[in-house]
N, C-alpha and C positions, 0 to 999 in steps of 0.2 A: 968795246966802245966805252968811252968815258961816261960816268954816271951823270955828270953835269951837262952832257950833250944829249943823252938818251931821252930824258923827260921832255925837253923842249921839242925835239924832233918828233917824239910820239904825239905830243899835243898838236903840233902843226899838221901831222898826217891825219889825225882824227878830225880836226877842224876842216881840213880840205875834203875829207870824205863826206862830212855833214853838209858842206856847201854844195858839193857836186850832187848829192842826193836831192837837195832842195831844188836844184835846177833840172832834175829829171834824169841825171846820169847815175844809174844804179849799178855801182861796181861791185858791191858786196851783197846785193839782194836783200833778202829778209833779215839778215844779221844787222842791218842798219838800225832797225828799231830798238835793238838791244844795246847798241853802242853808247847812246847818250846816258841811259841809267847806269850802265857799268862805269862809264867815265865819271859820272857824278859820285858813285860810291868810292871809286878809286881816289878822286881828288878830295873827297870828304875824309877818307882815311889819312891822306897826307896832311890835311889840316888838323886832324885829331892828334897825329904824332907830333905836330909842332905846338900843340896846346891851344888850338883855337876852338872856341865854342861854335863858331860858324861852320867848322868842319863837321860837327855832329849834325847840324841842320841839313847840310848838303848831302851827307851820307844817308841820313834818314829819309829825305825826300827821294833820292836815287833808289834806295832800298824799297820803298813803297811802290815806286813806278816799276821797278824790276819785278817785284812780287806780283803786280798786276799783269805784267806781260807774260810771266811764267805760270800764271794760275792754271791754264789749260793743261800744261805738262804736269803740274803738281797734283791735279785731280786724277790724271791717269796713273801717276805713281801711287797715289793714295788707294785707288781702286785695285791695283795689282797687289799692293800690300795687304788689303782686306781679304782678297781672294787667297793669298798664300797663308795668311793667319788662320782663315777659316779651314783651309785644307789641313794645316798642322793640328788644329783642334780636333778634326775628325780622326786623324791618325792616332792621337793620344787618347781617344775615347776608350774607356775600359770595355772589354768584350763581355757581353752577358751570357 
């Protein structure tokens, strides 16, 4: 697919999914809440590539929103990491 055609079609599809979700038609379920922040980060990145300072703002806001939505998962990953690190410390402990 042509690159000049892909981005407009992607934006139209994402916009349509957002509008349908607001009208109560949940096609993608819980993924919909992550769609807007991911789109903001992606559009901010495109703005940054083109040299726009506004792109940094959009990407930053989208990143903060996405971080808030992923906070529950990040805590679980952190807890697993702490457990694994603690276990590795026990294995390295010198035998008396």
